[in-house]
N, C-alpha and C positions, 0 to 999 in steps of 0.2 A: 409370553415373550413377544415384544413388538419387533417389527422388522423395518430396517432402514431401506432406502431406495436401492442401495447396492448390496443388500443381503442382511443376514441376521445381525442384530446389535451385539456388542460385546457384553459378557456377563460382568456385572459390577462386583466390587469387593463389599465387605460389610465391616465398617469400622466405627466404633463409638456410637452404636445404635442407629446407624443409617447407611444406606447404600452409598458407596464411594466409587466414583468412576476414575479409572486409571487412564493415563495418556501414554502408556507404554506402546512401543512400536511393534512388538512381536506378539502374535496370537496363535492359539491352537484352535483349529476348527473341529467342533464336536459334530460327529455324524450320527444320524438317526440309526438305531440298532437294526431296524428292519429295512428301511428304504435306502440308506446310505446318504440321504440328503443332509447337507450341513444345516443344523438347527440353531446353533449358537456359536459364538467365538469366545475363547477364554484368553484374557490378557496374561502374558507371562511376566509376572511382576518380579521385582528384585528387592534390593536393600531398603530403598526409601519407603516403599509401601509397607514392607514388613516392620520397619521401625515405627511407622504411624500406628499400626495395629498393636504392636507390643506396648507402645506408650499409652494407648487407650486402655489396654488391659491393666497395666501397672497402676494407672490412676484410679480405676474402678475397683480394684481388688480389696483395698482396706474397707471400703463401705460394704461390699458384699460379705466380707468376713464378719463384720460387726453385726450383720442381720441376725445371726444365730442359725444353728443347724435346722431347726424346725421351719423357719421362714424360707430357708434355701430349698428345703424339701418341697414345700408348698409351691414355690416357683417352678421347680422341675416338674412336679405333677401337673401344674397348669400347662406347661409346654406339651406334656404327653397328651393331655385332654385336647389341646388345640390340634395336635397332629392327628388324633383320631377323628376330629371333626372334618379335617381336610384330607382324610386318608386317600380318597380317590385321586385328588390332585397330585399328591406326593407319589402315588403308585404310577401315575401316568408319566411323571418326570423320570422316574427310575426306568420305566419300560422304554422310553425314548432313547436313553443313553446306554442301557445295558440289556442284554438279550434275556430279559425276564418276560414270561408270559403273565397274564393278568393275575393268576393265583399266586405266583411266586412274588410279584411286585407287592401285592397286598400283604403277604407274609412278612416281607422285609419291613414294611411300615409298622405292622403289629409288633415285630421284634424290637424296633426302635422305641416304640412307646413303652414296652416292657422294660427296656434298659434305662429309660429316663425315670422310671419308678423304682429302680433298685435302691437299696439302703446302705450298701457298703460305702464307707468313708475312706478316702485316700489321703493324699498330701496336698497342702495348700501351696500358694505361690502363684507365679505366672507361667503358664505352660503353653506349649505349642502341640497341636495334635495333627499328625499327618496320616492320611488313609489312602489306600489304593482304590481302584475302580471296581473291585469285586463286590463288596457289600458296603457302600459308602455310608448310608444312613445308620444302620446298627453299629458299624465300626466307630463312627463318631460318638454316638450316644454311650456306647460301652466304655470308651476311654474318657469321655467327658464327665459323666455323672459322679463317679467317686471323687474326682478332683473338685468339682463345683460344690458338692456337699461338704467338702473340707474347707471351703472358703477360697478356693483358687479362682482366678480368672483365666480365660483361654483365648488363643488364636488358633483357628482351624485352617488347615490347608488341604482341600480335597484334591483328588486326581483331576488334571485338566480333561481327562476323558469322561468324567462323570461329576460335573460341578453343581448341577442345577438344584437337586433335592437338598443338598447340604446348605446351599445358599438360602433356599426357601425356609429351612429350619431356623437359620439365624434371623431371617426376616420375621418369622413367626414369634420368636422370642420377644421381640419388641412389642408385637401386638398383644401378647399376654402379660405385659408389664415388667419385663426384666429391665434392670437398670442398664443404661448405656455403657458399653465398654466391657461388660462381663464376658460377653461372647462376641468374638470378632472373626473375620474370615479374610484370608488373602488367596488370590488365585496364582497359579504358576507351577513351576517344576523345581528343579534342583536349586536354581538361583534364589527362589523364594524361601526354600528351606535354609540355605546358607544365610540369607538375610535375617530370618527369625533368630538363628543362633547368634549372629553378630549383634543383634539388638538387645541381647542380655536376658533371654528367657531363663527361668530357673531349671527347666527340664523340657525335653522333647519326648513325646509319646508317639510311637509309630504302631499302627495296627494294619496288618494286611499280609501280602505275599512276602515270604522270607527272603527271596532274591532281591526284591526292591528294598527290603528292610536293611540288607547289608550296605546298600548304597547310602541310605538315609543315616545309618549308624556311622558310616565313614565321614559324612559331612559333619555330624555332631562331634565326633571325636577330634576332627581337625580344629574345630572351634572351641574345644574344651567344654562342651555342653553335655550334661548328663542326658542319657538316652535310654528310654524304656522300650523294649521290643515286645509287642504283643502279636505274634504271628497268627493268622487265621486261615 
């Protein structure tokens, strides 16, 4: 993470295979879990950024589906391999934002790699995945893998409290050869979730705390979007 003269730079989004800088006016300051120092800023995005991400996923989804199940499994396994190569880096990102010790952070990375190698096949389409700040990496991988194996494309929205490791996973997907647009990421809070629903996703998957899940479910219900709750 590079720093500007006046403090940490904002986290980018990840849309259509590259980092995407938002010019939003509102930000969430992410504090280091131990020191309390602000280590990065998260743009609180809304409808326009969500629409860009969903459009990228919608455009990429047919080609991803046509690759076939075995080819998609190989791509997911390559992402798991890459995650293991950079396990220390990912563990450090998690420990910065969440109160994990070294062993716990390493275990989270290992659990994420295992989830990316799962073989359960879910449903296709264009989906949004929303996770809380408890276990962001394995939560994303657990929700993402069955959908991608089925031929879906996805937009992920991590918690603004713990965005860095999930963004790094999206960035890594490009490094291991994933097609642009299959995996996208928007930053933000409830406005970003509402924007994803308004952009016409096929379903929203939430994984995390049940209390926050009620709020996410209410946003989806208002928009008429199918919502799958996976409490953890």
